C-alpha positions in Angstrom: 268.7 86.4 150.1 268.4 90.1 151.7 270.2 90.9 154.5 269.2 89.9 158.4 268.9 92.8 160.5 270.4 92.3 163.8 266.8 91.4 165.5 265.9 89.1 163.1 267.0 85.4 163.5 268.7 83.4 160.8 267.2 81.0 158.8 268.1 77.0 160.0 269.5 76.4 156.5 271.9 78.7 157.2 273.0 78.9 160.3 275.3 81.5 161.8 279.5 80.9 162.0 279.2 82.2 165.3 277.4 78.8 166.3 279.4 76.7 164.2 282.6 78.0 166.1 280.4 77.7 169.6 279.6 74.0 168.3 283.2 73.4 167.5 284.7 74.8 170.9 282.1 73.1 172.9 282.5 69.7 171.0 286.6 69.6 171.5 286.4 71.3 175.1 289.5 69.6 176.0 291.3 70.9 173.3 290.1 74.1 173.0 291.1 74.3 177.0 294.6 72.8 176.0 295.5 75.4 173.9 294.4 78.6 175.5 296.4 76.6 178.4 299.5 77.1 176.3 299.3 80.4 175.4 298.3 81.2 178.7 301.5 79.6 180.0 304.0 81.3 176.7 301.9 84.7 178.7 302.9 84.0 181.9 306.4 83.0 180.5 307.1 86.4 178.9 305.4 88.4 182.0 308.2 86.6 183.9 311.1 87.2 181.7 310.1 91.3 181.1 308.5 91.8 184.6 310.1 90.6 187.1 313.7 89.1 185.7 314.1 93.0 184.0 315.1 91.2 180.5 313.7 92.2 177.0 311.3 89.1 177.3 311.1 86.8 173.9 310.3 87.9 170.2 307.1 86.8 168.3 308.9 84.1 166.8 309.7 82.5 170.0 307.0 83.2 171.3 305.3 81.4 168.9 307.6 79.0 169.7 306.9 78.6 173.1 303.5 79.0 173.1 303.2 76.0 170.8 306.0 73.7 172.5 303.3 74.5 175.6 300.0 73.3 173.5 301.5 70.5 171.7 303.0 69.3 175.6 299.4 69.9 176.8 297.4 68.4 173.9 299.8 65.3 175.1 299.2 65.5 179.2 295.5 66.2 179.2 294.7 62.7 178.1 296.7 61.3 179.8 295.5 63.1 183.3 291.8 62.0 181.9 293.1 58.4 181.7 295.0 58.7 185.3 292.4 59.7 187.0 290.5 56.8 186.1 292.7 54.5 186.8 294.3 52.4 189.6 294.8 54.5 193.0 298.6 55.5 192.4 298.0 57.1 189.2 294.4 58.6 190.4 296.8 60.2 193.3 299.5 61.9 191.0 296.6 63.1 188.8 295.3 64.7 191.1 297.8 65.7 192.8 299.3 67.2 189.4 296.1 69.4 188.9 295.5 70.5 192.4 299.2 72.1 192.5 298.1 73.6 188.6 294.4 75.1 189.9 294.4 76.8 192.9 291.0 76.3 195.1 289.3 79.6 195.8 
């Protein structure tokens, strides 16, 4: 099959990898968001250590371990928060408070 030109649409039999990636990311939206949140939390810790405290920061292995730990914590916390938002009054209030503290309103 000849390579497609940039203006041509790929055939239906051969979907582009970008479309597959987009479909996977959107079908696993909560997982994707928790992964991005873990990475951003690790970058925030690194920024805090270097800029605010004047430390030399984390090494690559330490940063990767911190990011993986935060990603895992987010993967565990997000389903719990989603269930708590639909639960009883006490759990719903706690989940809404937790999310309100972490998400500033613009």
